[in-house]
C-alpha positions in Angstrom: 9.9 14.5 10.0 11.9 16.6 7.6 14.7 14.1 7.8 12.3 11.4 6.6 11.1 13.6 3.8 14.7 14.2 2.7 15.4 10.5 2.8 12.4 9.7 0.6 13.6 12.2 -2.0 17.1 10.9 -1.9 16.0 7.3 -2.0 13.8 7.8 -5.1 16.4 9.8 -7.0 19.2 7.4 -6.2 17.4 4.0 -6.6 15.7 4.8 -9.9 18.9 6.1 -11.4 20.9 3.1 -10.0 18.6 0.7 -11.8 19.0 2.5 -15.1 15.6 4.1 -15.3 14.3 7.7 -15.6 10.5 6.9 -15.6 8.3 5.6 -12.8 4.8 4.2 -12.6 2.6 3.6 -9.6 -1.0 3.1 -8.6 -3.0 6.0 -7.3 -6.0 4.9 -5.1 -7.2 8.1 -3.5 -5.7 7.0 -0.2 -3.0 8.7 1.8 -0.1 6.3 1.1 -0.3 6.5 -2.7 -0.9 10.2 -2.5 2.3 10.7 -0.6 4.3 8.5 -3.0 2.6 10.3 -5.9 3.6 13.7 -4.5 7.3 12.8 -4.3 7.4 11.0 -7.6 5.8 14.0 -9.3 8.2 16.4 -7.5 11.3 14.5 -8.5 10.5 13.0 -11.9 7.9 15.5 -13.1 6.5 14.4 -16.6 8.4 11.1 -16.3 6.0 10.0 -13.4 2.8 8.3 -14.4 0.0 7.4 -12.1 -2.6 4.7 -12.8 -6.0 4.8 -11.2 -7.4 1.3 -11.3 -11.0 1.1 -9.8 -12.9 -2.2 -9.6 -16.6 -2.8 -9.0 -16.0 -2.7 -5.2 -14.0 0.6 -5.3 -15.7 3.5 -3.5 -16.4 6.0 -6.3 -15.3 8.8 -3.9 -11.8 7.3 -3.8 -11.5 7.4 -7.6 -12.8 11.0 -7.6 -10.3 11.9 -4.9 -7.4 10.3 -6.9 -8.3 12.2 -10.0 -8.8 15.5 -8.1 -5.4 15.1 -6.4 -3.5 14.2 -9.6 -5.0 17.2 -11.3 -4.2 19.5 -8.4 -0.4 18.7 -8.6 -0.2 18.4 -12.4 0.5 14.7 -12.3 0.0 12.6 -15.4 -2.6 9.9 -14.8 -4.7 7.3 -16.6 -7.9 5.6 -15.4 -8.2 1.9 -16.2 -11.4 0.2 -14.9 -10.7 -3.4 -13.9 -14.4 -4.3 -13.5 -14.5 -6.5 -16.5 -11.5 -8.5 -15.3 -13.2 -8.8 -11.9 -16.3 -10.1 -13.6 -14.3 -12.6 -15.6 -12.7 -13.9 -12.5 -16.0 -14.3 -10.6 -17.6 -16.1 -13.6 -14.6 -18.4 -14.0 -14.0 -19.4 -10.4 -16.6 -21.0 -8.3 -17.1 -18.7 -5.3 -20.5 -20.0 -4.1 -20.8 -20.9 -0.5 -17.3 -19.5 0.3 -17.3 -17.1 3.2 -13.9 -15.9 2.0 -15.2 -14.9 -1.4 -14.8 -11.1 -0.7 -11.2 -11.6 0.2 -10.6 -13.8 -2.8 -12.0 -11.2 -5.1 -10.1 -8.5 -3.3 -6.8 -10.4 -3.7 -7.6 -10.9 -7.4 -8.2 -7.2 -8.0 -4.9 -6.4 -6.2 -3.1 -8.8 -8.5 -4.9 -7.5 -11.6 -3.6 -4.0 -10.7 -0.1 -5.4 -10.3 -0.4 -6.9 -13.8 -1.4 -3.6 -15.3 1.3 -1.6 -13.5 4.0 -4.0 -14.8 2.5 -3.9 -18.3 2.7 -0.1 -18.1 6.2 -0.3 -16.7 7.2 -2.3 -19.8 5.4 0.0 -22.2 7.0 3.2 -20.7 10.4 1.6 -19.7 9.5 2.6 -16.2 10.2 1.3 -12.7 7.2 0.3 -10.5 7.1 2.2 -7.2 5.3 0.7 -4.2 3.0 2.4 -1.8 2.9 0.0 1.2 3.9 1.5 4.6 5.9 -0.2 7.4 2.9 -1.0 9.5 1.3 -2.9 6.6 4.6 -4.7 5.8 5.2 -5.8 9.4 1.7 -7.1 9.7 1.7 -8.7 6.3 -1.4 -6.6 5.6 -1.3 -6.8 1.8 -1.7 -9.1 -1.2 1.4 -11.2 -2.2 2.1 -10.5 -5.8 -0.5 -7.7 -5.7 0.0 -4.4 -3.8 3.2 -6.0 -2.3 4.8 -6.3 -5.8 7.0 -3.5 -6.8 10.7 -2.7 -7.7 11.3 -0.1 -5.0 9.3 1.4 -2.1 10.0 4.8 -0.6 7.7 4.6 2.3 8.2 0.9 3.4 10.2 1.9 6.5 7.7 4.6 7.6 4.9 3.7 10.1 1.3 4.5 9.0 0.9 7.0 11.8 4.0 8.8 10.6 2.7 8.8 7.0 -0.1 11.1 8.3 2.4 13.5 9.8 4.4 13.6 6.5 1.2 14.1 4.5 0.3 17.1 6.5 3.8 18.6 6.2 3.9 18.3 2.4 0.4 19.6 1.9 -1.7 16.5 1.0 -5.3 17.7 1.0 -7.6 17.1 3.9 -10.1 15.2 1.8 -7.4 12.5 1.5 -5.9 12.8 5.0 -9.2 12.7 6.9 -10.7 9.6 5.3 -10.7 6.3 7.1 -7.8 4.1 5.8 -9.0 1.3 3.5 -7.5 -1.0 1.0 -10.8 -0.7 -0.9 -10.7 -4.5 -1.7 -14.4 -4.9 -1.1 -17.4 -2.6 -0.3 -17.3 -1.3 3.2 -13.8 -2.6 4.0 -11.6 -0.6 6.3 -8.1 -1.3 7.6 -9.2 -0.8 11.2 -12.1 -3.2 10.7 -9.8 -5.9 9.4 -7.1 -5.4 11.9 -9.3 -4.8 14.9 -7.3 -1.8 16.2 -6.4 1.7 15.0 -3.0 2.4 13.4 -2.1 4.7 16.3 -2.6 1.7 18.7 -0.8 -0.7 16.4 2.2 1.5 15.7 2.9 2.1 19.4 3.1 -1.7 19.8 5.1 -2.3 16.5 7.7 0.2 17.6 8.3 -1.7 20.8 8.4 -5.0 18.9 11.1 -3.5 16.7 13.1 -2.6 19.8 13.1 -6.3 20.7 10.5 -6.5 23.5 8.9 -9.9 23.9 5.1 -10.7 24.2 5.5 -11.2 27.9 7.5 -8.0 28.4 5.0 -5.9 26.4 2.0 -7.3 28.4 3.9 -6.5 31.6 4.6 -3.0 30.3 0.8 -2.4 30.1 -0.3 -3.4 26.6 -3.5 -5.4 26.6 -2.8 -9.1 26.4 -5.3 -9.9 23.7 -4.0 -7.0 21.6 -0.4 -8.1 21.9 -1.2 -11.7 21.1 -3.3 -10.9 18.1 -0.5 -8.7 16.6 2.2 -11.2 17.2 0.0 -13.9 15.7 -0.6 -11.8 12.6 3.1 -11.0 12.2 4.1 -14.7 12.5 1.4 -15.9 10.1 2.2 -13.4 7.5 6.0 -13.3 7.8 6.4 -15.3 4.6 5.1 -12.4 2.6 8.2 -10.5 3.2 10.6 -13.3 2.3 11.8 -14.3 -1.2 10.5 -17.7 -2.4 12.5 -20.5 -0.8 14.6 -22.5 -3.2 15.8 -26.0 -2.5 19.6 -26.2 -2.3 21.1 -29.1 -4.2 
């Protein structure tokens, strides 16, 4: 894991400088991914790293408290901007009645509202936006396009979620962050495992085999549950567009 830690630090140092920046901004949710990114940004860029805590009406208050507590514990600059009024305006403007997907629509809006704020702050502070999505999320397309999937660079995008936990323990991320159930906090009661149907430990074991090139048939023959394999392959296929640049017609 030390090799991955060294690579994260090298990546951040090199890529921020390469793009002509010295300041960075990022969202801090109170979850493990953003805490790991915050730790490294604070270590490398010190007072040139700025965290933004952006709760909505559906954000668990404990996550906001944990984000504040963590930022204070490492001496990280942070600002709190409540996006509740933006959320209200969206709900009042868009007809969400009788839509069973309303929670997801509101959650996606909040993710994109956070993106807008981060990019506004990046302009204000002449800073680069740093992403906090891990490899498991990116492979599954588990994120909001032009929301939490929008950033200039991402130091943990090639690290599986299960490995994020190992790194977090090694660098001293507090237990009150490590021990909580992973959640994008897009709506009340939401959890990653509830959305995905399986734990990250289960998912990552399969994803690592998929990366090695094993087919659905081979993975099922190798002992993975058929329904599990099919659901993950389906999700990857359905969401693959999220990892691609917009397609432009060639003339």
